[in-house]
C-alpha positions, 0 to 999 in steps of 0.5 A, a space after each residue: 770536304 764532304 764525301 763525293 761518293 755520298 753525294 752521288 749515292 744519296 743526294 736527297 739526304 745531303 741536300 736535306 742536311 745542308 738545308 738545315 744550315 741554309 746551304 742546300 743551293 751549294 749542292 746544285 753546282 756540285 751535282 751538275 759538274 760531277 755529272 758532266 765530269 763523269 760523262 767526259 771521263 767516259 769519253 776520254 777513257 774510250 778514246 784512250 783505249 782506242 788510241 792504245 789499240 791503234 798504236 798496237 795496230 800500227 806496230 803490227 803493220 810496221 812489222 808486217 811492212 818488211 814483207 808486205 808493202 801494202 801494210 806500210 800504206 795501212 800503217 800510214 792511214 791508221 797514223 793519220 787517223 791517230 792524229 785526228 783522234 789525238 786532237 779530239 782527245 787533247 780537247 776532251 782532256 782539257 775540258 775534263 781538267 777544267 771541269 775537275 777544277 770547277 768541281 773542286 772549287 764548288 766542293 770547297 764552299 760546301 760545309 760539313 753536314 751537321 749532326 741531326 741533333 744540332 739545333 736549328 738557327 743562325 745565331 748564338 741566341 739559337 744555341 740550346 742550353 744543355 746545363 748550368 754548372 755552379 751558382 751564378 755569383 752575386 755580390 753585395 757591391 757593384 761588380 767591376 769589369 776585368 779592366 778595373 780588376 786588372 789595373 795596370 796589368 792589362 794595358 790597352 792604351 799602350 797596346 793601341 799605341 804600339 799596334 793599334 786597336 784590339 791589342 794589349 799588354 798583359 803584365 805583372 800579376 796578370 801575366 803570371 795568372 795567364 802563365 799559371 792557367 796555361 800550365 795547369 791546362 797543359 798538365 791536365 791535358 798531358 795526364 790525359 794523353 795529349 802530347 804538348 806541341 808548340 806549332 808554327 803559327 805561319 802556314 801555307 794556303 793549303 793548310 787553311 783550305 785543308 782545315 776549312 778556314 778558306 775560302 769562307 773565312 779568308 777575310 778574317 785571316 792576316 796574310 803575308 803576301 810576299 811570302 805566301 803565308 798566313 797567320 793562324 787564328 787557332 793552332 787547330 790549323 797547324 795541328 791538323 796539318 801535322 799528319 797531312 798526307 799520312 796513313 796512321 796505324 789504327 791501334 795508335 788512335 786517337 792521337 791527341 795533341 795540345 798546342 800552345 800558340 799565339 793566335 791572330 784574328 782580324 775580327 773582320 765584321 766585329 767593328 763596335 762589338 766588345 771593344 772594351 778590354 781583351 774579350 775580342 783581340 787581334 792577338 791572344 794566346 791559347 791552349 788548343 786540343 786536337 784529336 785524330 780519331 777512328 770514325 767509330 769513336 769520334 762522337 765519344 771523343 767529342 764528349 771527352 774533349 767537352 769533359 776536359 773543358 768542363 774539368 778545367 773550368 771547374 778547377 778554375 771554380 767558374 760558373 758556366 753553362 754548356 750550349 749546343 751550337 745552332 747549325 747556322 752558327 757552325 764553322 764550315 768544317 764542324 758537324 757539331 759544336 759545344 760551347 762553354 759560356 762563363 758568367 761575366 758579372 760585369 755584363 750580367 750574362 753568359 759569354 763564350 769562353 771555350 768551344 769544341 767541335 767534331 769535324 768528322 771526315 771533313 778536314 781529314 778528307 782535304 788533308 788526305 789524313 788516313 789510317 789503316 787497320 791491320 788488314 785492309 785498305 786506308 780509311 779517312 780519319 775523323 778530326 776534332 778540336 777544342 779550346 782548353 784556355 785562352 789568355 783573353 776570355 779565360 783570364 777575364 772569367 777568373 778575374 770577374 767571377 773571383 772579385 772581392 768587395 775591396 777590388 781585389 781578386 782571390 785567385 783559385 787555389 788550383 793555380 797557386 801551385 803554378 806560380 799565380 799570385 794568391 791575390 791580384 790587387 789592381 792598386 799595386 
């Protein structure tokens, strides 16, 4: 969540930043409730101090009552006043608790403050193109889409029969292709200091709130109501929770993790969009990067994650472009996000393959994830995340960009070392 101290010290700046996202109105209840809370806290503190003074007075009077009968009467009178004070204090403490809860709720829906250089706008069409890498593929034949190129290796019909729409089986050479892609990505991230992790994909509600997916994206998340658990749409959630309520050592930062997991998304609101094939699934696999970083280094770390994503795309010999996502299209926790979009010949346009976000202190504040310099008090970390590869969109990109006239796919050389077939033939 955003820093309440920052809200108090510079509300105009915070309002202006939120206005770029179209969310300035969300600040009003926060300011109102914070003012009310601080006024109540002053009253509660004063009454608590008065209660403590009265308790000391009663103790003194009771000790004096052994020699002075009048002191006993005075002690009784003060005790009667204390009972009235207690009733008033109990009421104020209850009001303070209620306002605290309302303030927490109001803060939960306020998104992160966007980076001032992020472009304005609300849709993916408002993203700013930063660069195009590679030549857009041209063919002397009508390009096929990934389902045609995969043949029986992507089985949506049986997936739908087993689980419903937006589910599919990856089999044979397509499964081998995905395994090779994921192993190549994990090896590259391992060389870059990322610790591999197979995280839990069922998490408690607190982890979803801490990472900013709740309350705004709740409709997109599968839940197990009997167990109070939620299926994650990205291993960002359990990776972030890895150091919740911990104080890390500054010299060990950044701590980088590469999570390989299944991911689950209800895709609420996506009816009718990308219904063909595996571009938009309810279940897929992903290699996710996550970094716990010193606040002074997080923007450099953001560019580092982007560079890793680009390096992987280049090893896969893909033509892609990098875009700076518009502020209105950012997730709640992101201050800035870059997407890598690969060219899909079947659609004749660039489509998102991976993304990386700097969440600054927004998630860490909710997680209570902090670090400590050798001398000094604990400070809030910055967190960043980025997708390395997926079993859906990365597989699609490789299949479509490397297709050949005879309907086969020439698999990139970098994947052959990892067990991928040299050629994928949909006829076999």
